[in-house]
N, C-alpha and C positions, 0 to 999 in steps of 0.2 A: 482581585486578581482572577485571571482566567480560571484558575483551578480551581479555587473555591467556589465560581459561579458554577460549575461544572459539579461539583461534589454538592453544593446548595441545591441545584436542579432535581439531583435524583433522592435527595433527603424529602424535599418539598413535594414531589412526585407522587412518593408513597407515603404521604404521612396519612392521607385523607382515606387510604382503600383498604377494601377488606384483607384480611391476612392471605387469602390463599390468591386473590389477585395480585396483592404485594408480590408475591413469591413469583408470578409468571411474570408481570412486568419488569419485574429486577433482572429476572435472567433475559430479557428482549433486551433491557438498557445495555447489559455488559456487553452484549453481541454488537451492538451499535459501537461503544468504547473500543472495543478490538479491531473492527474495520478501521476507526481512525487510526489507532495506534502503527497499523501496517501502514496504511499511507503516509503517515508521517515520519517514516526511516527511509524512504524510497525519494531520493530526488527525481526532478523532472525526466533526467536522461537515463533513468532504469539503475542507478548506479545506486548502492547504499551510501547511507551517511552518519555521523555523529556529530553532536556539537561540542566545538572547541573553544577555546580562548578568543580565537581568530576567527569563528564564524562556522559554517559546516567544514566538516572532514569527509571528504569523498573517498569511497573504496569499491573496489571488485570484490567478489565472493571468489576465496580459493576454491580451487575444484579438486585438488591435489591431497589436502587434507583438512581432518577436523579436530576438533577439540573434546577428549570424554573424560568426564567425572564418573568413576566407580562408587560405590559404597564401600564405606571401609572395612578393611580385613581380608580382599580378596587377593589370592595369591598373582603373579605374575601369569603363570599358565590358566588360570581361570579368566582372567581379562583377555590374554590371547585366544582362548575358545570361544568366548562371546563375540569378539570383534572377526573371527574367524567364520560365523554362522553367515556375514556378509562378504559373498565372492568378491566385490570390488574393492575390500580392503585389503590391504598387501598383507604378510606375516609380521606380528608384532615385533620389533626390538627393543631390547632393553633400554638402547639409551633415549627410547620414544616414552618411555615411563618417568616420569620426573618425579623428583623426591619432594620439591617444593614449588608452586603447590602440587598437593597430590595427583595430579590430572596426567591423562596419558594424550600423546599425539598420535593418531591414527592417519597411516597414510593411505591415499584413493587414488585408483587410476580407472580412465574409461568412463566416468560419468559426466552428465550433462548437470548445471546448477539445479534443475527440475529434480533429475535423478539423486543428487547428492541431498537434497532437502527431504526427498521421500526416504531416503537412507538415515538420516539426522532422527526424523520423526518414527522409524520402527525402532530406533536404539533407545529413543525416550521411553517407550512402552514397556522398555525390562526394568524389571524390580530392582535388578544390579546395577543399574545405569541412573545417578543422579542427575546429569545432562550430556547430551551431546549437542555442541555448537558449533558454528562454523568459524574458520579464519577467514579475517577480512585483510586485503593487501592494500597498503596505502603508497601513493604516486611513487615514492621511492625505495619501494621494493620490501618494505618492511611487512612481516606477518603479524597480525593482530589478533590475538583470539580471544573471542567474548567467553568471559566466566560466567558466572552466576551472580555477579557483583554489580552493584551501582553506586559509585562514589556520589556525595551530595554535600553541599554545603549550606548550612542557613543562614539566612539572611540575619538572624537573631534568635538569641536562646529562648525567646519567648514562643519562638516557632516550632517546637517538639512537639506539641499538642497536635497542630498540622500534620506535622511529618507523620506522627504516630497514626492519624487518621486515613493519610493517604496509603500508607504500608499496609494497614488494613484492608481498605478497599481493593487494593491490587495485588492483595494476598502475598506481600512480599513480608520478610523475616528484616527486622532491625538486628543486624548482625554484629556490629561494634562502632565505639565511639572513638575517634581519632586520639591517639595520647599527644599528640604536638599541636593540634587543632581542635579545640573543643567544640567548633561549629562544625566539623565534617562528620558524617557518620558513612556506614557502608550498609545499603539494604542488599538483601539476599533475595534472588528470586525463588521459587518452587515450582514442581510441576503443575501447582493450583492457579500460576500467576496469570494476571489478564494481559499475558504477550510476552513477547522474547525479551531477554536483556535489552538488546539494541532498541526496539520500539519503547519500552517503558522509561529509558533512561531519555530517549528524545523527549517524550510526552511529558515527563518532570520537567527538562528545560524550558520547552515551549509554556508550560504553566505560568513560568514567571514566579513560581512560589519558591524556588530556591536561587541562591546566586548562582550557583551552575549544579548540573546532574551529568555525569558521563560514565560510561562503563569503564570498570576497572580493567584493561585489557591486558592480558598476559601477551607481553611482548617478545619476539625473538629477532632480537637487534642482530645486526652484521659486527661481527668483531672488526674494531677499529685498526689494529696491527696486520700489516702484511706478511708478515712470515706465513769482563777485562779485568782482567787482573792489572790494567797498567793505567794510569792516568792520560798517557801520551796517545791511548786510542781515544780519547775523547774529543774528537774533532769539534764537537758543540761548544765546548768550555774554552779552547786555545787551537784554532786550526793553522798547521805549519805547512799544510801541502804534503805533506809526508806520505809514502808508500802504504804505512800503514793506516791511514786516515784517507785510504782510497783517491792520493792524488788531487785532493781538492785544491781548491782557491786558497793561498794562505790570507789569514784575515777574515774568511767567510765563518765567523763565529759570533757568538752573544757577548765576547771581551770578558768572561767571567774571573778571568785571571786577575784581567784589571780592577775590576769590580771589589776582588778578595782583599786588595790593600787596606778598602775600607771597612769590608763586613763580610764574614762568612756566615750570616746567618745567626739570629739570635734563637737561645734555648725559651724564650718566651713567645715565640712564633710557631704557630701549629697549622700544619698544612694537610688537610683532610684530602685522602686519597679515595674517591668515591667510585669502587670500581670492582673488581670481583674478589676482592680480599688478596691481603698482603701477607708473605710468608711472616709468620710472628717470630721464626727461630732464626732469621738469615743472621750470619755473624757479623753482616757489614749494614745492617738496619738494624739490629737490637737496641744497640745504644741511644736510637734516637724515635722508638717506637713509644706510642701512649696508647692507651687503652682503646679499643675498638668495639666495631656494631656489627650486627649480621641483619641487616634487614631482610633476609630471604627467611629467617625463622629458623635456620638450621644449626645455630647456637655456636658458630665458628668464633665470635668473638671478634670478627673482622679478619679471619685468617680465610686461606683460599681452599678449594677441595682439588684434589686429584692434579691434572697438569695445568691447571688456570694459573698461568705464571704473569699475566697481564697486567694485575695492578702492583705486584713484586718489581716489574720492570719498572713503569711508572713512579713507585716510591723511590728507587734507587737512584732515579733521574733528579729528584726533588731533593734528598737528603740523605743518600748514604752516607755513613758516617766518614770523616775526612783525618788525615794524618794521623791514621791507625795502622799504615804499612799493609793495608789491605784493600785488594779490589779496587772499586772505583770511589770517585769522590761525588757525591750531591753537588747540584748548583749552589744550596743553600745548606751545607753540609752539617749545621751546627744548629738548624731548626730542628722540630718536631714534626713527627709524621703520626697523622691520625688513621689507622685502616679502617675504611668503611666497605661492607660488602652488600652489593645491589642486585647481582646477578650472579650466574654460575653458567658455565659451557655446556650445551647439548648438540653434538656433533659440531656443525659448522655455525650454529646460532648461540646467541647470548639469549638466556631466558631470565626475563624479568617482568614487572607490573608497575603501572602507574602508581600504585599507594607504597610497595618498597621503596622505589626512587624518590616520592615525597618525603615519606618517613626518613630516609638515610638522609637527604641534604638538610630537613629540620633539625634531626638528630645531631647532626655535624655541628651548626651555628647554634642552637640553642642549647645543648646538651654539654657537648664536647669543647665549645669555645671555639672551634677553628678561624683562624685568621684568612685563611685563603681555603678555598674549595677547587681542586683539580678533578674535572670530570674528561676521560678519555674516552668517550662514547656518544652514542646519539642515533637519531632515526625516530622514523615512524610518525604519528601525527599529533599534532600539539594537545598537552593538555593542562586544566585549570590546576590539577593538583599538584603538577611538577612546576608550572609557572609560579603559584602562590609560594612553594617552598623557596623557589630561587629569590623572589623579590622579597622574602623574610629575611635571608640571609644578607644579600645586597643592602637593604634598608635599616635592618634591624641587628644584624651580627655586630661583633666586638662591643657590645656595650654603648649600641646606637651609632657608631662610626660606619658601620656596615664593613661586612666581608665581601673582597672581591671573586667573585665565579667565573672561572674558566672554563671553554668547552672545546671539543675537538671540532672543527669543520668537516671532516669526514674526508674518505679517501676514494673517491669516485670521480676525482679529476673534471667536477662539475659543481653545482651550485651549492653553496652551503647549507649545511642541513639542520634541523631541529634536533635540541634546543639552540644551538649555536646561532640561530639567528634572531633570537632574544635580544631587543637592543640593549637590556641592561647587564648583560654577558659578554664576556671577551671572547671573542671567536679566534682559533689560533690555526693557521695556515702551515704546513709543514716545508721547508726549503731544504733543497742540497747542499752538499758541502761545495759548492760552486755559485754562490748568488742568484740560484735560479728558485722559481716556485716549482717544488718537485711535481715531474710531469713526465708522461712517458718517453720523452726525448731527452731528459734533463741528463747531466754530466755522470750519475750516480751508475748508469747503466741497467737500472730497475725499469724495463719497460712495461709491466704489467700493472702498474698503478700512477694515480696521481692526486695530488692532494686539492680538495675544494677549494673555491675560492669565490670572488664577486662580492655583491651588496650584502652588508653586513658583516663580512670577516673583517676582523680587526689588525691582527699581528702576525708575523711570521718568526718562525723558530726553526730550528734544525729538528729535520724528521726523518733522517734516512741513515740507518746503520749505525746507529746510536748505541754504545757499550752502555749496559747498566748490569743491574742484578736479577738473576734468577732465582726461582725457588730452589734453594740449597738441596743438594744431593743429586739423584737421577730426575726427580719429577721437572717439569716445565719445559722450555725450550731448548736446553742441552742438557748436558749429563753432570756438567758442574754446577758451582754456583752463580755463573755470570753468563750473559750472553753478548755478543758482540754486534748483532745485526736487529735492534728491536727498532720496529719500521712505522711509519703512517703518523697523521695527525696525534695519534694517541703517544708517540714519543714527544712532539712538537710541543704538545698541551704541559706536561710537566717542567718541559725546558722553560717554558714563560712563567709558569707557576712558581717554579724556583727563584726565576727573577723577581718575580713579586713578592715572595719571602724575603729576599734581601732588600728590597725596597722599604717592607715594612720595618724590617729589623733596622735599618738606617733610621728612619723616623716611624716609630708605632703609634703615633698621633695624628697621621693622616687620616683621612676621612676616606671613604672606597672611591668616591670620585676622584679625590687627590691622587691617590696612587694610582688609580686607571691611567688618569692623566700623566703621570711620571713615566709609566709602561711605554703608553702610546706616544706621546710629544717627542720623546728621544730616540725614537726607533731609527735606524740609517735607512736612508733613501737608496738601496742597493739594486742592482741588477738594470736591465736595460728595459725599464718599465717608467712608464708616464706617470708621476705623481702632481695630482691636481687638487686644486685649493676649493674650499667651500663645497664639499660633497656633503648631500644630505646625509644626515644621519651618522656623519663622523666629523666630532668637531675638534679633535686636537690633533689638528695639522693636516700636512697634503696626504693626500690618500692613493692608492695605486688598487686597480681590479686584482691584481695578480698575487701581491704580497701587500695588501692593506696598508697600514702607515709603514711598514717596512721592516726590517729585521731588527728585532729585539736588542736593545743594546744595556747589558747590566751595569756598565760602567758609567756609562752617561746617565741611567736611571739614577742609579742609586747617588751618583754627586750631586743631580738636580734636587734630592730633598735632603742630604746631609747639612749639619750646621758647619758651616765655615770661618776659620780662624783667617785671618789676613794674611799672613806668611805661612801657613800652612802646606807641607809639600810631604810626598812620601813614595818609596818604592813599588810599585804595582807591578812588575815581573821582573824576573832573573830570565832573560834569554840564553846565556850560557855563564859557565860551564853547565852541564846536567848530566844525571846518573853517576855512575861510580867513576872517577876520575883517577888514572894512574899515570901519573906525571909530577915531575918535582915543580912546575909553576903552572900557574893558569891565569888568564885575564878576563876578570867578570865583564860582563854585560847586560848593563839593567836599564830599566825606563825608570825615568824620574818624573811624577807628575806634580803639577801645581794647582792643588784643590783650594788655596786662597784665592782672594781678589787682589793681590798687588804682583806687582809683575818681580819676580826673584832674581837676584843677580850672584848671589852665592849661597850654598848648603854644604852642610857638613854630614857625610855619609858614614856610618860607622858600621862594621862588617867583622864576622868572625869566619874562619875556617874549622870544622870538626870541634865547634862549639871552644877554639883555642881564645887567645890573648885578643882581645879588641882592636881593630885596626880602625885607621881614619884615612878617609879620601876626602879632598875639600874641592868640590866643583864650584865654578863660576862662570859666568855667562848671562843669559838673558832670556829666562823662561815667562810667558803670559800665563796670566790667569786662566786655568783650565785648559793648560796645554801640557 
């Protein structure tokens, strides 16, 4: 291996030298290595890069901020005073001192890249500073801070000795072994290390000694939502086109009411909400909450902090309790929720890291046994740490059947974003209440955002002004327990994840591939879009650039996987009367569905009023299978 040749050369070179000569030559050789490392992190066009699973991820160095870690025990004022010694650094704000990891984002103005590097060099000579490193900017605008950590994965457990030798030679510490993947280790740089963290990560990758080596970036992701007490507000479940549903197109919904005739979700199906935490005390969620996990190390058990309401809103869409005379109902309101925290808010950013994300995804399928993983977030460069965790869930979750993983496509009105670009995840597009891809000109009137779409995006689901749970009390999006306007592919993704939970509730023996086929092949081809056959990478039916396979159809998807009886029939919806009826008589209007394989000519319908006597209505006619 290239790395071993480099090491053996240094050892052989010094074996036959006197001690004094050895020391001098060793110093000289290290200097050569450092030059190679510096060169290895700069692409031919002068941009910085790191290696990811898709090759080189190229970056620009940010000139408006740096990442600083101080020694433990310093107060806010002491940190502020150290930074104030540099005139180009703006006064420190408390929101820029992060609780986890314990680092500080220092805002800078008026410096070139060279001047910024000189500033970081000066800070790095301060004994109170552990490191001062740059932020890199990925092509999607994501800020990725360089910590002092490199994630490596060994090719074999026999390579531990080799890793120890490399760490010693580069003056790096072996910080920890990953609890979910025993071949993954984190190596930590020091001020004595033979290069920067980016240089060392790239050099270790180029050595071919490891399966991968990548910086453990601190990610400042964009928040994916653009920011009911009544079921009638939830147009995503049943769109009537009413004014409280923003005058949308009747029927532009996921046909969830119809699907509820077959299943409202099973308590054995668990959906992981991988997000910024879920309100563990919300009255409309508690009945369906399971034990959670805080990957950020802040010990919340899957709960949020402050006004971080994003995960609570996502959880309510999937599985807020139903038939409890309270608030909203989730798409799969009898399924269970696993709250998983990967991030927290700081200003307009979401703070997370590759390690946190990978650990959270692995914990979800390995420890918590999640059947579905819902992810309303994304952005930044590709990561082997994240991809391997996704692969583990899709391939090995649910006892080997595989756990479907869903990701939000993003809200930039542009190209599908990572990790939704991964072929083994289900990428979700947001749709308006009028059969349109959400875009700045769609019927909802929100001209400030649009859903991402295009190659790799798979299905569309309601993602505008969705009624759902908010953090209970005064925190969150509103002063109450609910919000009526949760937006973005953030809401479209849990809508689709809820339908996936219904699919697995109807047939828990499906593999992840079969469940994905059920979701994608039954989508409705809505809107004035062209749906083409034989699209590369889209094997589950006709596909369009704007809505993927089309609008998720809970009823058709559940029906496609449900065991059928030849003469099976049922009421899938009650159109009227609804609400409180103050009348001496009423004429019910219902939808009768034939779930069986035979054409039905007569059906006996039993009904009650206010739990009174059972009445009978005999229907006759001709109702074809699946009609």
